[in-house]
py3Dmol code that shows the C-alpha trace and the ligand (Angstrom):
import py3Dmol

protein = """\
ATOM      1  CA  ALA A   1      -0.551  16.296  58.490  1.00  0.00           C
ATOM      2  CA  LYS A   2      -1.054  20.020  57.968  1.00  0.00           C
ATOM      3  CA  PRO A   3      -2.830  21.269  54.836  1.00  0.00           C
ATOM      4  CA  LYS A   4      -1.319  21.476  51.386  1.00  0.00           C
ATOM      5  CA  ILE A   5      -0.479  24.972  50.155  1.00  0.00           C
ATOM      6  CA  LEU A   6       0.259  25.883  46.549  1.00  0.00           C
ATOM      7  CA  ILE A   7       2.712  28.754  46.020  1.00  0.00           C
ATOM      8  CA  THR A   8       3.207  30.577  42.727  1.00  0.00           C
ATOM      9  CA  GLY A   9       6.606  32.216  42.367  1.00  0.00           C
ATOM     10  CA  GLY A  10       7.839  29.944  45.145  1.00  0.00           C
ATOM     11  CA  CYS A  11      11.428  30.071  43.859  1.00  0.00           C
ATOM     12  CA  GLY A  12      11.517  33.868  43.936  1.00  0.00           C
ATOM     13  CA  TYR A  13      12.777  36.072  46.725  1.00  0.00           C
ATOM     14  CA  ILE A  14       9.767  36.290  49.031  1.00  0.00           C
ATOM     15  CA  GLY A  15       8.059  33.090  47.884  1.00  0.00           C
ATOM     16  CA  SER A  16      11.127  30.988  48.683  1.00  0.00           C
ATOM     17  CA  HIS A  17      11.362  32.304  52.244  1.00  0.00           C
ATOM     18  CA  VAL A  18       7.654  31.602  52.785  1.00  0.00           C
ATOM     19  CA  ALA A  19       8.046  28.108  51.277  1.00  0.00           C
ATOM     20  CA  LYS A  20      10.855  27.304  53.704  1.00  0.00           C
ATOM     21  CA  LEU A  21       8.900  28.577  56.710  1.00  0.00           C
ATOM     22  CA  LEU A  22       5.791  26.643  55.652  1.00  0.00           C
ATOM     23  CA  VAL A  23       7.788  23.410  55.342  1.00  0.00           C
ATOM     24  CA  GLN A  24       9.394  24.064  58.734  1.00  0.00           C
ATOM     25  CA  ASN A  25       5.888  24.535  60.166  1.00  0.00           C
ATOM     26  CA  GLY A  26       4.780  21.157  58.825  1.00  0.00           C
ATOM     27  CA  TYR A  27       2.779  22.271  55.776  1.00  0.00           C
ATOM     28  CA  GLU A  28       2.876  20.369  52.515  1.00  0.00           C
ATOM     29  CA  VAL A  29       4.142  22.780  49.853  1.00  0.00           C
ATOM     30  CA  VAL A  30       3.644  22.708  46.084  1.00  0.00           C
ATOM     31  CA  ILE A  31       5.474  25.317  44.019  1.00  0.00           C
ATOM     32  CA  ILE A  32       4.631  26.616  40.554  1.00  0.00           C
ATOM     33  CA  ASP A  33       7.347  28.818  39.081  1.00  0.00           C
ATOM     34  CA  ASN A  34       8.591  29.578  35.557  1.00  0.00           C
ATOM     35  CA  LEU A  35      12.091  30.321  36.951  1.00  0.00           C
ATOM     36  CA  SER A  36      12.209  33.474  34.834  1.00  0.00           C
ATOM     37  CA  THR A  37      13.931  35.521  37.543  1.00  0.00           C
ATOM     38  CA  THR A  38      16.168  33.139  39.460  1.00  0.00           C
ATOM     39  CA  GLY A  39      16.730  30.263  37.030  1.00  0.00           C
ATOM     40  CA  LYS A  40      16.746  27.645  39.747  1.00  0.00           C
ATOM     41  CA  LYS A  41      14.441  25.763  42.051  1.00  0.00           C
ATOM     42  CA  ILE A  42      14.718  25.725  45.826  1.00  0.00           C
ATOM     43  CA  PRO A  43      15.172  22.708  48.127  1.00  0.00           C
ATOM     44  CA  TYR A  44      11.638  22.977  49.561  1.00  0.00           C
ATOM     45  CA  GLY A  45       8.299  21.659  48.339  1.00  0.00           C
ATOM     46  CA  LYS A  46       7.186  19.788  45.242  1.00  0.00           C
ATOM     47  CA  PHE A  47       8.093  21.722  42.116  1.00  0.00           C
ATOM     48  CA  TYR A  48       6.335  22.348  38.798  1.00  0.00           C
ATOM     49  CA  GLN A  49       8.089  24.502  36.197  1.00  0.00           C
ATOM     50  CA  VAL A  50       5.026  26.132  34.692  1.00  0.00           C
ATOM     51  CA  ASP A  51       4.223  29.626  33.469  1.00  0.00           C
ATOM     52  CA  LEU A  52       0.991  31.102  34.823  1.00  0.00           C
ATOM     53  CA  ALA A  53       0.161  32.241  31.287  1.00  0.00           C
ATOM     54  CA  VAL A  54      -0.616  28.584  30.506  1.00  0.00           C
ATOM     55  CA  GLU A  55      -3.958  28.427  32.270  1.00  0.00           C
ATOM     56  CA  GLU A  56      -4.798  24.791  31.391  1.00  0.00           C
ATOM     57  CA  LYS A  57      -1.593  23.532  33.006  1.00  0.00           C
ATOM     58  CA  VAL A  58      -2.228  25.543  36.152  1.00  0.00           C
ATOM     59  CA  GLU A  59      -5.803  24.280  36.308  1.00  0.00           C
ATOM     60  CA  LYS A  60      -4.643  20.672  35.901  1.00  0.00           C
ATOM     61  CA  ILE A  61      -2.131  21.040  38.747  1.00  0.00           C
ATOM     62  CA  LEU A  62      -4.767  22.644  40.988  1.00  0.00           C
ATOM     63  CA  LYS A  63      -7.249  19.837  40.251  1.00  0.00           C
ATOM     64  CA  GLU A  64      -4.671  17.109  40.872  1.00  0.00           C
ATOM     65  CA  GLU A  65      -2.985  18.611  43.929  1.00  0.00           C
ATOM     66  CA  LYS A  66      -6.162  19.996  45.539  1.00  0.00           C
ATOM     67  CA  PRO A  67      -4.417  22.565  47.787  1.00  0.00           C
ATOM     68  CA  GLU A  68      -6.337  24.156  50.667  1.00  0.00           C
ATOM     69  CA  ALA A  69      -5.002  27.562  49.710  1.00  0.00           C
ATOM     70  CA  VAL A  70      -2.963  29.380  47.087  1.00  0.00           C
ATOM     71  CA  MET A  71      -0.302  31.986  47.910  1.00  0.00           C
ATOM     72  CA  HIS A  72       0.460  34.080  44.857  1.00  0.00           C
ATOM     73  CA  PHE A  73       3.942  35.629  44.663  1.00  0.00           C
ATOM     74  CA  ALA A  74       4.700  35.321  40.956  1.00  0.00           C
ATOM     75  CA  ALA A  75       4.858  38.836  39.500  1.00  0.00           C
ATOM     76  CA  SER A  76       7.081  41.454  37.928  1.00  0.00           C
ATOM     77  CA  ILE A  77       8.162  43.879  40.641  1.00  0.00           C
ATOM     78  CA  VAL A  78      10.448  46.649  39.398  1.00  0.00           C
ATOM     79  CA  VAL A  79       8.798  50.078  39.438  1.00  0.00           C
ATOM     80  CA  PRO A  80      10.988  51.843  36.808  1.00  0.00           C
ATOM     81  CA  GLU A  81      10.713  48.827  34.490  1.00  0.00           C
ATOM     82  CA  SER A  82       6.924  49.026  34.795  1.00  0.00           C
ATOM     83  CA  VAL A  83       7.068  52.640  33.658  1.00  0.00           C
ATOM     84  CA  ALA A  84       9.102  51.638  30.588  1.00  0.00           C
ATOM     85  CA  PHE A  85       7.238  48.391  29.767  1.00  0.00           C
ATOM     86  CA  PRO A  86       3.683  48.667  31.101  1.00  0.00           C
ATOM     87  CA  LEU A  87       2.320  45.828  28.951  1.00  0.00           C
ATOM     88  CA  LYS A  88       4.758  43.378  30.501  1.00  0.00           C
ATOM     89  CA  TYR A  89       3.340  44.375  33.900  1.00  0.00           C
ATOM     90  CA  TYR A  90      -0.324  44.254  32.927  1.00  0.00           C
ATOM     91  CA  ARG A  91       0.171  40.855  31.343  1.00  0.00           C
ATOM     92  CA  ASN A  92       2.300  39.252  34.077  1.00  0.00           C
ATOM     93  CA  ASN A  93       0.578  40.785  37.065  1.00  0.00           C
ATOM     94  CA  VAL A  94      -3.014  41.298  35.938  1.00  0.00           C
ATOM     95  CA  GLU A  95      -3.708  38.868  33.082  1.00  0.00           C
ATOM     96  CA  ASN A  96      -1.838  35.955  34.664  1.00  0.00           C
ATOM     97  CA  THR A  97      -3.465  36.549  38.042  1.00  0.00           C
ATOM     98  CA  LEU A  98      -6.890  36.528  36.371  1.00  0.00           C
ATOM     99  CA  LYS A  99      -5.977  33.215  34.781  1.00  0.00           C
ATOM    100  CA  LEU A 100      -4.866  31.837  38.131  1.00  0.00           C
ATOM    101  CA  LEU A 101      -8.079  32.984  39.825  1.00  0.00           C
ATOM    102  CA  SER A 102     -10.163  31.489  37.002  1.00  0.00           C
ATOM    103  CA  ALA A 103      -8.332  28.171  37.307  1.00  0.00           C
ATOM    104  CA  MET A 104      -8.790  28.269  41.100  1.00  0.00           C
ATOM    105  CA  SER A 105     -12.482  28.931  40.664  1.00  0.00           C
ATOM    106  CA  ARG A 106     -12.893  25.869  38.438  1.00  0.00           C
ATOM    107  CA  ALA A 107     -10.719  23.751  40.762  1.00  0.00           C
ATOM    108  CA  LYS A 108     -12.742  25.004  43.737  1.00  0.00           C
ATOM    109  CA  VAL A 109      -9.781  26.370  45.696  1.00  0.00           C
ATOM    110  CA  LYS A 110     -11.275  29.018  47.940  1.00  0.00           C
ATOM    111  CA  LYS A 111      -8.479  30.611  49.945  1.00  0.00           C
ATOM    112  CA  PHE A 112      -5.963  33.050  48.515  1.00  0.00           C
ATOM    113  CA  VAL A 113      -3.059  35.066  49.876  1.00  0.00           C
ATOM    114  CA  PHE A 114      -2.074  37.880  47.526  1.00  0.00           C
ATOM    115  CA  SER A 115       1.223  39.779  47.389  1.00  0.00           C
ATOM    116  CA  SER A 116       0.133  43.376  47.166  1.00  0.00           C
ATOM    117  CA  SER A 117       2.294  46.423  47.644  1.00  0.00           C
ATOM    118  CA  ALA A 118       2.572  49.792  49.316  1.00  0.00           C
ATOM    119  CA  ALA A 119       2.822  51.009  45.726  1.00  0.00           C
ATOM    120  CA  VAL A 120      -1.011  50.933  45.617  1.00  0.00           C
ATOM    121  CA  TYR A 121      -1.089  54.112  47.746  1.00  0.00           C
ATOM    122  CA  GLY A 122       0.924  56.270  45.381  1.00  0.00           C
ATOM    123  CA  ILE A 123       1.924  59.384  47.326  1.00  0.00           C
ATOM    124  CA  PRO A 124      -0.040  58.939  50.554  1.00  0.00           C
ATOM    125  CA  LYS A 125      -1.497  61.962  52.309  1.00  0.00           C
ATOM    126  CA  THR A 126      -1.406  60.299  55.730  1.00  0.00           C
ATOM    127  CA  ILE A 127       1.897  58.984  57.106  1.00  0.00           C
ATOM    128  CA  PRO A 128       2.053  56.292  58.474  1.00  0.00           C
ATOM    129  CA  VAL A 129      -0.443  55.206  55.819  1.00  0.00           C
ATOM    130  CA  PRO A 130      -3.455  53.154  57.005  1.00  0.00           C
ATOM    131  CA  GLU A 131      -5.115  50.458  54.898  1.00  0.00           C
ATOM    132  CA  ASP A 132      -8.212  52.577  54.265  1.00  0.00           C
ATOM    133  CA  ALA A 133      -6.212  55.335  52.555  1.00  0.00           C
ATOM    134  CA  PRO A 134      -7.274  55.885  48.926  1.00  0.00           C
ATOM    135  CA  LEU A 135      -5.618  53.730  46.254  1.00  0.00           C
ATOM    136  CA  GLU A 136      -3.932  56.213  43.927  1.00  0.00           C
ATOM    137  CA  PRO A 137      -0.903  54.417  42.468  1.00  0.00           C
ATOM    138  CA  ILE A 138       1.533  56.570  40.509  1.00  0.00           C
ATOM    139  CA  ASN A 139       3.131  53.869  38.374  1.00  0.00           C
ATOM    140  CA  PRO A 140       1.980  50.851  36.324  1.00  0.00           C
ATOM    141  CA  TYR A 141       3.379  48.376  38.858  1.00  0.00           C
ATOM    142  CA  GLY A 142       1.240  49.870  41.626  1.00  0.00           C
ATOM    143  CA  ARG A 143      -1.776  49.971  39.322  1.00  0.00           C
ATOM    144  CA  THR A 144      -1.497  46.254  38.571  1.00  0.00           C
ATOM    145  CA  LYS A 145      -1.579  45.458  42.290  1.00  0.00           C
ATOM    146  CA  ALA A 146      -4.478  47.852  42.949  1.00  0.00           C
ATOM    147  CA  MET A 147      -6.434  46.307  40.051  1.00  0.00           C
ATOM    148  CA  ILE A 148      -6.092  42.800  41.433  1.00  0.00           C
ATOM    149  CA  GLU A 149      -7.158  43.993  44.874  1.00  0.00           C
ATOM    150  CA  ARG A 150     -10.371  45.277  43.263  1.00  0.00           C
ATOM    151  CA  VAL A 151     -10.862  41.994  41.417  1.00  0.00           C
ATOM    152  CA  LEU A 152     -10.444  40.069  44.668  1.00  0.00           C
ATOM    153  CA  GLU A 153     -12.966  42.268  46.434  1.00  0.00           C
ATOM    154  CA  ASP A 154     -15.537  41.640  43.685  1.00  0.00           C
ATOM    155  CA  LEU A 155     -14.776  37.912  43.532  1.00  0.00           C
ATOM    156  CA  SER A 156     -15.097  37.465  47.282  1.00  0.00           C
ATOM    157  CA  HIS A 157     -18.655  38.814  47.030  1.00  0.00           C
ATOM    158  CA  ALA A 158     -19.565  36.724  43.986  1.00  0.00           C
ATOM    159  CA  GLU A 159     -17.930  33.434  44.983  1.00  0.00           C
ATOM    160  CA  ALA A 160     -16.961  31.674  48.194  1.00  0.00           C
ATOM    161  CA  LEU A 161     -13.442  33.087  47.965  1.00  0.00           C
ATOM    162  CA  ASP A 162     -11.664  34.409  51.050  1.00  0.00           C
ATOM    163  CA  TYR A 163      -8.413  36.263  50.553  1.00  0.00           C
ATOM    164  CA  ILE A 164      -5.811  38.282  52.350  1.00  0.00           C
ATOM    165  CA  ALA A 165      -3.985  40.969  50.419  1.00  0.00           C
ATOM    166  CA  LEU A 166      -0.719  41.801  52.147  1.00  0.00           C
ATOM    167  CA  ARG A 167       0.610  45.212  51.173  1.00  0.00           C
ATOM    168  CA  TYR A 168       4.361  44.856  51.464  1.00  0.00           C
ATOM    169  CA  PHE A 169       6.496  47.876  52.191  1.00  0.00           C
ATOM    170  CA  ASN A 170      10.233  47.590  51.369  1.00  0.00           C
ATOM    171  CA  VAL A 171      11.157  43.964  51.781  1.00  0.00           C
ATOM    172  CA  ALA A 172      14.844  43.391  52.448  1.00  0.00           C
ATOM    173  CA  GLY A 173      17.327  41.063  54.119  1.00  0.00           C
ATOM    174  CA  ALA A 174      17.690  37.323  53.667  1.00  0.00           C
ATOM    175  CA  ASP A 175      17.209  33.994  55.391  1.00  0.00           C
ATOM    176  CA  PRO A 176      19.235  34.250  58.661  1.00  0.00           C
ATOM    177  CA  GLU A 177      20.693  30.815  57.779  1.00  0.00           C
ATOM    178  CA  ALA A 178      21.885  32.272  54.438  1.00  0.00           C
ATOM    179  CA  GLU A 179      20.329  29.384  52.553  1.00  0.00           C
ATOM    180  CA  LEU A 180      17.938  31.650  50.633  1.00  0.00           C
ATOM    181  CA  GLY A 181      18.111  35.284  49.599  1.00  0.00           C
ATOM    182  CA  PRO A 182      17.409  37.730  46.816  1.00  0.00           C
ATOM    183  CA  ALA A 183      18.697  36.486  43.461  1.00  0.00           C
ATOM    184  CA  TYR A 184      18.212  39.014  40.688  1.00  0.00           C
ATOM    185  CA  ASN A 185      20.434  39.435  37.644  1.00  0.00           C
ATOM    186  CA  GLN A 186      20.062  43.202  37.513  1.00  0.00           C
ATOM    187  CA  PRO A 187      19.059  44.212  41.032  1.00  0.00           C
ATOM    188  CA  THR A 188      17.456  47.641  41.362  1.00  0.00           C
ATOM    189  CA  HIS A 189      16.629  47.637  45.077  1.00  0.00           C
ATOM    190  CA  LEU A 190      18.623  49.979  47.278  1.00  0.00           C
ATOM    191  CA  ILE A 191      20.065  47.596  49.870  1.00  0.00           C
ATOM    192  CA  ILE A 192      21.097  44.978  47.298  1.00  0.00           C
ATOM    193  CA  ARG A 193      22.653  47.616  45.007  1.00  0.00           C
ATOM    194  CA  ALA A 194      24.559  49.082  47.946  1.00  0.00           C
ATOM    195  CA  LEU A 195      25.830  45.666  49.066  1.00  0.00           C
ATOM    196  CA  LYS A 196      26.917  44.742  45.546  1.00  0.00           C
ATOM    197  CA  THR A 197      28.696  48.097  45.322  1.00  0.00           C
ATOM    198  CA  ALA A 198      30.478  47.279  48.589  1.00  0.00           C
ATOM    199  CA  LYS A 199      31.408  43.937  47.001  1.00  0.00           C
ATOM    200  CA  GLY A 200      32.953  45.754  44.036  1.00  0.00           C
ATOM    201  CA  GLU A 201      30.350  44.682  41.435  1.00  0.00           C
ATOM    202  CA  TYR A 202      29.479  48.321  40.692  1.00  0.00           C
ATOM    203  CA  PRO A 203      31.901  51.286  40.669  1.00  0.00           C
ATOM    204  CA  TYR A 204      29.544  53.475  42.732  1.00  0.00           C
ATOM    205  CA  LEU A 205      26.049  53.724  44.199  1.00  0.00           C
ATOM    206  CA  GLU A 206      23.672  56.380  42.918  1.00  0.00           C
ATOM    207  CA  ILE A 207      21.326  58.227  45.267  1.00  0.00           C
ATOM    208  CA  TYR A 208      18.292  59.107  43.189  1.00  0.00           C
ATOM    209  CA  GLY A 209      17.250  62.562  44.314  1.00  0.00           C
ATOM    210  CA  THR A 210      18.372  64.654  47.277  1.00  0.00           C
ATOM    211  CA  ASN A 211      15.731  67.412  47.093  1.00  0.00           C
ATOM    212  CA  TYR A 212      12.723  65.509  48.435  1.00  0.00           C
ATOM    213  CA  PRO A 213      10.667  67.119  51.223  1.00  0.00           C
ATOM    214  CA  THR A 214      12.300  64.949  53.891  1.00  0.00           C
ATOM    215  CA  PRO A 215      14.813  65.815  56.674  1.00  0.00           C
ATOM    216  CA  ASP A 216      17.923  64.840  54.647  1.00  0.00           C
ATOM    217  CA  GLY A 217      16.350  65.309  51.197  1.00  0.00           C
ATOM    218  CA  THR A 218      16.338  61.601  50.275  1.00  0.00           C
ATOM    219  CA  CYS A 219      13.338  59.252  50.098  1.00  0.00           C
ATOM    220  CA  ILE A 220      12.115  57.507  53.221  1.00  0.00           C
ATOM    221  CA  ARG A 221      11.025  53.865  53.241  1.00  0.00           C
ATOM    222  CA  ASP A 222       9.869  51.275  55.758  1.00  0.00           C
ATOM    223  CA  TYR A 223      12.275  48.334  55.361  1.00  0.00           C
ATOM    224  CA  ILE A 224      10.943  44.994  56.593  1.00  0.00           C
ATOM    225  CA  HIS A 225      12.987  41.809  57.020  1.00  0.00           C
ATOM    226  CA  VAL A 226      11.853  39.111  54.597  1.00  0.00           C
ATOM    227  CA  MET A 227      11.610  36.545  57.437  1.00  0.00           C
ATOM    228  CA  ASP A 228       9.243  38.764  59.447  1.00  0.00           C
ATOM    229  CA  LEU A 229       7.201  39.149  56.280  1.00  0.00           C
ATOM    230  CA  ALA A 230       7.232  35.357  55.814  1.00  0.00           C
ATOM    231  CA  GLU A 231       5.937  35.005  59.382  1.00  0.00           C
ATOM    232  CA  ALA A 232       3.096  37.392  58.554  1.00  0.00           C
ATOM    233  CA  HIS A 233       2.162  35.104  55.635  1.00  0.00           C
ATOM    234  CA  ILE A 234       1.942  32.075  57.923  1.00  0.00           C
ATOM    235  CA  LEU A 235      -0.344  34.015  60.281  1.00  0.00           C
ATOM    236  CA  ALA A 236      -2.489  35.186  57.365  1.00  0.00           C
ATOM    237  CA  LEU A 237      -2.753  31.622  56.081  1.00  0.00           C
ATOM    238  CA  GLU A 238      -3.688  30.233  59.505  1.00  0.00           C
ATOM    239  CA  TYR A 239      -6.372  32.884  59.802  1.00  0.00           C
ATOM    240  CA  LEU A 240      -7.883  31.892  56.441  1.00  0.00           C
ATOM    241  CA  LEU A 241      -7.625  28.161  57.216  1.00  0.00           C
ATOM    242  CA  ASP A 242      -9.499  28.833  60.486  1.00  0.00           C
ATOM    243  CA  GLY A 243     -12.356  30.294  58.414  1.00  0.00           C
ATOM    244  CA  GLY A 244     -11.359  33.968  58.652  1.00  0.00           C
ATOM    245  CA  LYS A 245     -12.920  36.433  56.223  1.00  0.00           C
ATOM    246  CA  SER A 246     -11.151  38.576  53.621  1.00  0.00           C
ATOM    247  CA  LEU A 247      -8.715  41.245  54.816  1.00  0.00           C
ATOM    248  CA  VAL A 248      -6.223  43.772  53.489  1.00  0.00           C
ATOM    249  CA  LEU A 249      -3.172  44.331  55.694  1.00  0.00           C
ATOM    250  CA  ASN A 250      -0.089  46.519  55.586  1.00  0.00           C
ATOM    251  CA  CYS A 251       3.190  44.709  56.215  1.00  0.00           C
ATOM    252  CA  GLY A 252       5.849  47.058  57.482  1.00  0.00           C
ATOM    253  CA  TYR A 253       7.438  48.052  60.791  1.00  0.00           C
ATOM    254  CA  GLY A 254       5.955  51.532  60.866  1.00  0.00           C
ATOM    255  CA  VAL A 255       9.439  53.044  60.945  1.00  0.00           C
ATOM    256  CA  GLY A 256      10.960  55.171  58.182  1.00  0.00           C
ATOM    257  CA  VAL A 257      14.612  55.233  57.113  1.00  0.00           C
ATOM    258  CA  SER A 258      16.126  57.563  54.494  1.00  0.00           C
ATOM    259  CA  VAL A 259      18.284  56.497  51.549  1.00  0.00           C
ATOM    260  CA  ARG A 260      21.266  58.237  53.182  1.00  0.00           C
ATOM    261  CA  GLN A 261      20.670  56.341  56.420  1.00  0.00           C
ATOM    262  CA  VAL A 262      20.588  53.050  54.522  1.00  0.00           C
ATOM    263  CA  VAL A 263      23.849  53.936  52.762  1.00  0.00           C
ATOM    264  CA  GLU A 264      25.534  54.739  56.085  1.00  0.00           C
ATOM    265  CA  ALA A 265      24.278  51.490  57.644  1.00  0.00           C
ATOM    266  CA  VAL A 266      25.534  49.444  54.670  1.00  0.00           C
ATOM    267  CA  LYS A 267      28.965  51.083  54.953  1.00  0.00           C
ATOM    268  CA  LYS A 268      29.037  50.314  58.674  1.00  0.00           C
ATOM    269  CA  VAL A 269      27.977  46.665  58.366  1.00  0.00           C
ATOM    270  CA  THR A 270      30.272  45.873  55.416  1.00  0.00           C
ATOM    271  CA  GLY A 271      33.181  48.025  56.571  1.00  0.00           C
ATOM    272  CA  VAL A 272      33.522  49.282  52.973  1.00  0.00           C
ATOM    273  CA  ASP A 273      33.516  53.021  52.275  1.00  0.00           C
ATOM    274  CA  PHE A 274      32.214  52.724  48.700  1.00  0.00           C
ATOM    275  CA  LYS A 275      31.707  55.639  46.345  1.00  0.00           C
ATOM    276  CA  VAL A 276      28.295  57.371  46.309  1.00  0.00           C
ATOM    277  CA  ILE A 277      27.030  59.746  43.601  1.00  0.00           C
ATOM    278  CA  GLU A 278      23.988  61.978  43.980  1.00  0.00           C
ATOM    279  CA  THR A 279      21.878  62.033  40.827  1.00  0.00           C
ATOM    280  CA  GLU A 280      18.436  63.035  39.562  1.00  0.00           C
ATOM    281  CA  ARG A 281      15.200  61.688  40.967  1.00  0.00           C
ATOM    282  CA  ARG A 282      14.062  58.337  39.584  1.00  0.00           C
ATOM    283  CA  PRO A 283      10.588  58.490  38.023  1.00  0.00           C
ATOM    284  CA  GLY A 284       7.744  56.988  40.040  1.00  0.00           C
ATOM    285  CA  ASP A 285       9.297  57.303  43.528  1.00  0.00           C
ATOM    286  CA  PRO A 286       7.016  58.587  46.331  1.00  0.00           C
ATOM    287  CA  PRO A 287       8.982  60.685  48.876  1.00  0.00           C
ATOM    288  CA  VAL A 288       7.822  58.855  52.014  1.00  0.00           C
ATOM    289  CA  LEU A 289       6.259  55.402  52.532  1.00  0.00           C
ATOM    290  CA  ILE A 290       5.723  54.183  56.081  1.00  0.00           C
ATOM    291  CA  ALA A 291       3.169  51.556  57.139  1.00  0.00           C
ATOM    292  CA  ASP A 292       0.501  52.010  59.729  1.00  0.00           C
ATOM    293  CA  ASN A 293       0.788  48.401  60.958  1.00  0.00           C
ATOM    294  CA  ARG A 294      -1.692  48.500  63.850  1.00  0.00           C
ATOM    295  CA  LYS A 295      -4.173  46.290  61.993  1.00  0.00           C
ATOM    296  CA  ILE A 296      -1.883  43.302  61.407  1.00  0.00           C
ATOM    297  CA  LYS A 297      -0.402  43.649  64.894  1.00  0.00           C
ATOM    298  CA  SER A 298      -3.753  43.665  66.645  1.00  0.00           C
ATOM    299  CA  LEU A 299      -5.473  41.013  64.498  1.00  0.00           C
ATOM    300  CA  PHE A 300      -2.640  38.486  64.322  1.00  0.00           C
ATOM    301  CA  SER A 301      -0.403  39.455  67.248  1.00  0.00           C
ATOM    302  CA  TRP A 302       2.415  39.608  64.702  1.00  0.00           C
ATOM    303  CA  GLU A 303       5.697  40.230  66.530  1.00  0.00           C
ATOM    304  CA  PRO A 304       8.607  41.075  64.238  1.00  0.00           C
ATOM    305  CA  LYS A 305      11.852  39.338  65.230  1.00  0.00           C
ATOM    306  CA  PHE A 306      14.316  41.280  63.074  1.00  0.00           C
ATOM    307  CA  GLN A 307      13.156  44.861  63.347  1.00  0.00           C
ATOM    308  CA  ASN A 308      16.608  46.384  63.040  1.00  0.00           C
ATOM    309  CA  LEU A 309      18.158  47.872  59.893  1.00  0.00           C
ATOM    310  CA  GLU A 310      21.662  46.605  60.672  1.00  0.00           C
ATOM    311  CA  ILE A 311      20.428  43.038  61.198  1.00  0.00           C
ATOM    312  CA  ILE A 312      18.545  43.215  57.892  1.00  0.00           C
ATOM    313  CA  ILE A 313      21.726  44.379  56.165  1.00  0.00           C
ATOM    314  CA  GLN A 314      23.887  41.782  57.976  1.00  0.00           C
ATOM    315  CA  HIS A 315      21.677  38.936  56.766  1.00  0.00           C
ATOM    316  CA  ALA A 316      21.609  40.296  53.215  1.00  0.00           C
ATOM    317  CA  TRP A 317      25.406  40.724  53.371  1.00  0.00           C
ATOM    318  CA  ALA A 318      25.955  37.140  54.554  1.00  0.00           C
ATOM    319  CA  TRP A 319      23.893  35.964  51.570  1.00  0.00           C
ATOM    320  CA  GLU A 320      25.746  38.245  49.114  1.00  0.00           C
ATOM    321  CA  GLN A 321      29.043  36.864  50.315  1.00  0.00           C
ATOM    322  CA  LYS A 322      27.803  33.319  49.923  1.00  0.00           C
ATOM    323  CA  ILE A 323      26.691  33.826  46.301  1.00  0.00           C
ATOM    324  CA  LYS A 324      29.937  35.592  45.360  1.00  0.00           C
TER     325      LYS A 324
END
"""
ligand_1 = """\
36
UFG
N 17.432 54.141 45.442
C 18.599 54.846 45.231
N 19.619 54.222 44.569
C 19.527 52.941 44.107
C 18.326 52.235 44.334
C 17.294 52.865 45.005
O 18.727 56.009 45.622
O 20.491 52.443 43.503
C 16.346 54.790 46.194
C 15.053 54.859 45.413
O 15.027 55.992 44.600
C 14.037 54.889 46.532
C 14.674 54.043 47.633
O 16.054 54.010 47.317
O 13.894 56.192 47.014
C 14.140 52.635 47.664
O 14.167 52.114 46.355
P 13.979 50.579 46.026
O 14.136 50.422 44.554
O 14.837 49.756 46.911
O 12.492 50.283 46.471
P 11.146 51.030 46.055
O 10.726 51.829 47.245
O 11.220 51.711 44.761
O 10.200 49.788 45.767
C 9.713 48.999 46.773
C 9.361 47.631 46.212
C 8.255 47.743 45.236
C 7.127 48.490 45.853
C 7.586 49.811 46.345
C 6.510 50.612 46.964
O 10.462 47.067 45.583
O 7.852 46.458 44.862
O 8.595 49.615 47.297
O 6.671 51.926 46.488
F 6.168 48.714 44.938
"""
view = py3Dmol.view(width=600, height=400)
view.addModel(protein, "pdb")
view.setStyle({"model": 0}, {"cartoon": {"style": "trace"}})
view.addModel(ligand_1, "xyz")
view.setStyle({"model": 1}, {"stick": {}})
view.zoomTo()
view.show()
């Protein structure tokens, strides 16, 4: 049998897709999740409803289950919310990760895959942004991820811990089989908001800022299909299980798309010409974020399967229609 992998936040958006892919690849999966975001477990892996704040419980599970590696997805992820409620972010993303790492240290679990973010770069000077660009986050969310990256670097020198920090760009789309997908009560992400507007759940979509220094004035992002990202996690895990040393890797396609282009693509895929309103900039948004992905491509021969904005939107749309 393949090794046992423990996943925190395994019922969340990205964690659930990785859990499914791990199970399909023959891994034994154990999930820890407090269900704070989605409210329900997924049909993959063994499940513990536990909050990472409760360190003793996490330590007990780690000591009993003895996983080969931990993949840590549990976190708060909404940039504007982090600006309004920084303590929530420092506690959930920093304090709880420190607790998890402490429990892992005592349980002698030595391999770790960390969900980092392009938000660690802030407003990058080099586009596409390479991994060795300076970490200058411009919002609390990005700072929490940058802090944990520093902690991991220090820990990997002090203890026999090997980790991979994957810096996600804009994760979007859903399981092509429409069994899993994003499930937020108050979604803030562009593609989900646009699809729910097309569905009639919102009267209009707002475009936050049209005076950015970009060709059409709206922000540019590198949207990556959640299943391609899940694949990158499997490759990262295999690398660590094979004895690979710590790495930090961007996860994006290296292609930028503007907010207006996303809106047009959503209208095309859904066939709904929903109302769009142009409003003020949203605080904390960098104008352009595009990944330099040469490192992950050359190290892991990662080959994205769904590198196409319309396919990403189609899969997310199929999921939206299913959860109607
Ligand atoms: N946007 C709109 N209208 C909306 C929602 C979003 O115009 O209703 C715009 C945003 O202003 C931004 C772009 O669409 O310019 C993308 O916004 P998202 O909220 O979808 O995603 P972000 O780029 O803000 O955030 C994502 C991840 C974060 C990560 C960040 C890196 O969700 O976890 O990328 O900056 F930190």
